[in-house]
C-alpha positions as a printed Julia matrix, in Angstrom:
324×3 Matrix{Float64}:
 114.29  102.62   69.88
 110.82  102.86   71.45
 109.87  101.97   75.12
 107.12   99.46   75.9
 104.51  102.12   76.44
 105.2   103.7    73.16
 104.92  100.4    71.33
 101.78   99.47   73.14
 100.3   102.98   72.16
 101.2   102.32   68.55
  99.57   98.76   68.68
  96.39  100.15   70.14
  96.34  102.89   67.58
  96.56  100.39   64.85
  93.77   98.19   66.4
  91.55  101.24   66.63
  92.07  101.83   62.92
  91.17   98.28   62.12
  87.68   97.75   63.6
  85.65   94.7    62.96
  82.67   94.81   60.62
  79.45   96.02   62.0
  77.38   93.06   60.79
  76.47   90.55   61.81
  76.83   92.03   65.32
  76.35   88.56   66.94
  79.64   87.48   65.35
  81.73   90.6    65.72
  80.67   92.15   69.01
  82.25   89.29   70.86
  85.54   89.83   69.18
  85.57   93.48   70.27
  84.52   92.61   73.65
  87.38   89.99   73.99
  89.96   92.34   72.85
  88.77   95.1    75.28
  88.94   92.7    78.32
  92.65   94.0    78.86
  95.78   92.04   78.91
  99.31   93.17   78.55
  99.61   92.73   74.77
 103.07   91.56   75.43
 103.3    89.38   72.37
 102.77   91.95   69.69
 105.14   94.3    71.69
 107.83   91.67   71.64
 107.5    91.27   67.85
 107.92   95.04   67.36
 110.85   95.07   69.77
 112.47   92.26   67.7
 111.99   94.2    64.49
 113.46   97.37   66.02
 116.67   95.41   66.91
 117.35   95.75   62.99
 115.21   98.5    61.64
 113.7   101.72   62.81
 110.42  101.84   60.73
 108.49   99.53   63.15
 105.12  100.57   61.62
 105.91   98.13   58.84
 105.5    95.28   61.31
 102.31   96.31   62.88
 100.05   94.05   60.87
 102.07   91.05   61.98
 102.05   92.29   65.46
  98.18   92.54   65.56
  97.98   89.28   63.94
  99.67   87.56   66.87
  97.52   89.38   69.33
  94.37   88.17   67.39
  95.66   84.64   67.46
  96.31   84.77   71.04
  92.75   85.94   71.91
  91.46   83.29   69.63
  93.11   80.66   71.77
  91.98   82.14   75.04
  88.37   82.27   73.75
  88.34   78.69   72.79
  90.38   77.73   75.85
  87.73   79.31   78.12
  85.08   77.08   76.37
  87.12   73.89   77.05
  87.9    74.74   80.67
  84.29   75.97   81.32
  85.76   79.16   82.69
  83.23   81.64   83.83
  85.46   84.61   83.98
  88.32   86.13   81.96
  90.2    89.07   83.68
  87.35   89.56   86.03
  84.63   89.59   83.57
  82.33   87.05   81.94
  83.95   84.98   79.23
  82.41   85.19   75.74
  80.67   81.8    76.0
  79.17   82.91   79.28
  78.01   86.27   78.28
  76.72   84.93   74.94
  76.83   81.2    74.35
  79.14   78.41   73.45
  78.23   78.48   69.79
  79.1    82.25   69.75
  82.36   81.56   71.48
  83.38   79.01   68.87
  82.37   81.08   65.8
  83.64   84.4    67.1
  86.98   82.66   67.97
  87.21   81.19   64.48
  86.88   84.54   62.88
  89.5    86.25   65.1
  91.85   83.56   63.66
  90.68   84.32   60.06
  91.4    88.02   60.7
  94.85   87.29   62.06
  95.65   85.91   58.49
  94.26   88.82   56.96
  96.56   91.06   58.74
  99.53   89.01   58.01
  98.63   89.16   54.26
  98.69   93.05   54.51
 102.55   93.16   54.54
 103.71   94.36   51.31
 106.66   91.99   50.65
 105.41   88.61   49.34
 108.5    86.49   50.23
 108.24   87.98   53.67
 104.64   87.07   54.05
 105.54   83.55   52.91
 108.28   83.33   55.59
 105.78   84.71   58.16
 103.06   82.26   57.16
 105.42   79.27   57.79
 106.4    80.48   61.23
 102.93   81.49   62.22
 101.4    78.12   61.02
 104.13   76.13   62.88
 103.46   77.96   66.16
  99.6    77.94   65.85
  99.82   74.18   65.38
 102.11   73.63   68.34
  99.96   75.78   70.55
  97.1    73.48   69.56
  99.28   70.44   70.41
 100.11   71.89   73.83
  96.54   72.43   74.66
  95.73   68.79   73.77
  98.53   67.58   76.02
  97.18   69.71   78.81
  93.71   68.12   78.44
  95.33   64.7    78.36
  97.18   65.31   81.43
  93.91   65.97   83.33
  93.03   62.29   83.25
  96.68   60.82   83.44
  98.18   59.8    86.65
 101.76   59.06   85.21
 102.67   62.55   83.87
 106.42   63.07   83.95
 108.18   66.35   84.54
 109.71   66.35   81.11
 106.31   65.83   79.51
 105.07   68.85   81.51
 107.83   71.03   80.3
 107.15   70.01   76.79
 103.43   70.92   77.3
 104.1    74.42   78.57
 106.63   74.89   75.88
 104.07   74.22   73.21
 101.0    75.82   74.95
 102.76   78.99   76.15
 106.58   79.41   75.2
 106.47   78.75   71.55
 104.19   81.83   70.86
 106.53   84.02   72.78
 109.36   82.76   70.6
 107.2    82.97   67.55
 106.45   86.63   68.09
 110.15   87.41   68.29
 110.92   85.25   65.31
 108.3    86.94   63.25
 109.45   90.37   64.2
 113.02   89.51   63.02
 111.64   88.07   59.92
 109.72   91.21   59.11
 112.97   93.08   59.51
 114.77   90.55   57.23
 117.32   89.73   59.85
 119.81   86.98   59.14
 118.74   83.4    59.9
 121.11   82.98   62.82
 119.6    86.07   64.59
 116.06   84.92   63.93
 116.84   81.53   65.52
 118.38   83.21   68.58
 115.42   85.43   68.97
 113.05   82.4    68.75
 115.04   80.42   71.33
 115.21   83.44   73.53
 111.47   83.76   73.68
 110.81   80.01   73.86
 113.08   79.4    76.96
 111.9    82.64   78.53
 108.34   81.38   77.97
 109.12   78.22   79.84
 110.62   80.13   82.79
 107.63   82.54   82.82
 105.23   79.58   83.22
 107.31   77.71   86.05
 107.16   81.12   87.83
 103.47   81.18   87.31
 103.13   77.85   89.04
 105.17   79.2    92.01
 103.06   82.48   92.26
  99.87   80.33   92.2
 100.97   78.55   95.41
 103.37   81.28   97.18
 102.19   84.66   95.71
 101.02   87.52   97.77
  97.14   87.38   97.64
  96.91   91.09   97.61
  99.16   91.35   94.49
  98.46   87.99   92.65
  94.94   89.07   91.5
  93.42   85.65   91.96
  93.11   83.0    94.64
  96.56   81.71   95.85
  96.39   77.95   95.76
  93.93   77.53   93.04
  96.05   75.02   91.26
  96.19   73.03   94.43
  92.39   73.18   94.96
  91.97   71.96   91.31
  94.37   69.12   91.61
  96.49   70.46   88.63
  99.76   68.77   87.81
 101.95   71.77   88.1
 105.8    71.88   88.07
 105.63   71.87   91.87
 103.57   68.77   92.01
 105.65   66.83   89.52
 108.83   67.89   91.11
 107.6    66.53   94.34
 106.61   63.19   92.92
 110.16   63.09   91.24
 112.23   63.97   94.29
 110.25   63.45   97.57
 110.13   60.39   99.78
 107.67   57.61   99.01
 105.59   58.61  102.09
 105.33   62.19  100.92
 104.62   61.35   97.47
 101.75   59.08   98.67
 100.46   61.76  100.76
 100.41   64.29   97.93
  98.75   61.72   95.71
  95.92   61.5    98.41
  95.47   65.14   98.6
  95.24   65.33   94.69
  92.1    62.93   94.93
  90.24   65.28   97.21
  87.58   67.84   96.01
  88.42   71.52   96.11
  86.35   72.25   99.21
  88.38   69.87  101.36
  89.3    71.8   104.59
  93.02   72.61  104.93
  93.94   71.2   101.52
  96.05   74.11  100.44
  97.94   74.63  103.7
  98.7    70.82  103.85
 100.05   70.54  100.37
 102.09   73.77  100.68
 103.54   72.32  103.88
 104.42   69.14  102.01
 106.28   71.37   99.36
 108.08   73.32  101.9
 109.49   70.25  103.82
 110.73   68.82  100.56
 112.42   72.02   99.44
 110.23   72.26   96.36
 110.06   76.0    96.04
 113.76   76.23   96.09
 114.22   73.41   93.44
 111.44   74.91   91.21
 113.11   78.49   91.4
 116.41   76.94   90.54
 114.83   75.35   87.5
 113.11   78.62   86.54
 116.48   80.26   86.7
 118.21   77.7    84.63
 115.65   78.42   81.82
 115.89   82.12   82.22
 119.7    82.12   82.04
 119.64   79.92   78.98
 117.18   82.38   77.35
 119.47   85.28   77.89
 122.39   83.45   76.51
 120.55   83.45   73.14
 119.76   87.32   73.33
 123.5    87.68   74.15
 124.42   85.9    71.03
 122.52   88.13   68.71
 125.26   90.02   67.12
 124.09   93.63   67.92
 125.34   96.39   70.27
 124.04   95.84   73.96
 122.25   99.19   73.87
 120.3    98.01   70.78
 118.94   95.24   72.82
 118.43   97.0    75.96
 114.63   97.6    75.85
 113.81   94.01   75.0
 116.34   92.75   77.61
 114.62   94.9    80.25
 111.17   94.11   79.18
 111.66   90.42   79.44
 113.73   90.65   82.61
 110.91   92.5    84.22
 108.68   89.37   83.69
 110.68   87.37   86.14
 110.4    89.86   89.03
 106.71   90.19   88.94
 104.38   89.26   91.66
 101.18   88.83   89.69
């Protein structure tokens, strides 16, 4: 079994050996730039960890792992355009550094290259299974992004709808990476399903924690402005939980704050105080823990020795104690 740093090193070596074509540079330089912006490369690493639960020759799964990373960056490149985001990991987004047309086209070619890497796996039946999994997850990610866009103009979003949105937009790709790793290793169908559910539920918990960190994180560790979701009037888990459980008066007050512009004085402090007096951080933390516990039940159910699952277990567990 290999550690996370060892797997990341192998992923980076594979990527370095698979450069984009040199021409036309206007198409491919933005792709290289996007992939060099950083990021944890957690999804391809999870795919390899799932593979290593069953087989030791994880190099066989590197094309599938890199396909997942290319797809993830394709979604980020297009999301940045939709969000009109000027920065990605502290540097100009592709559409800002070049232009929107370049961002669209270079994103498209990232997706095409993801399929090319999937097709490199030598076993045709496995490729067929991977394509079915990949296409399902890719479609669901797009559905989640559309729901997120819809929520921007809706005032009646329910908490169950929000959970479904983050499941599609974020969680299914974590689950899909684990599922694809198990498929590459020819694991039994029951184990494949447990690993998918493990990643899906962990991904939901991960996003709920992100919502908490955005409002209650340590500014020195969080890496971006704390309270940004509040300033942008985003319908986060905390906001929807407040509407669901708070008194009518507090719900009305929150609704009023969510109609104010970002520069409104005292906005973050007032909304955070409203959350505090309704016990929202504790309620949301409990919901996160519920999804987290359910996720690890699925990993427990994979019929393998505990030591075989230890690196995957520890890697995902570490996501839930992060501060940024």
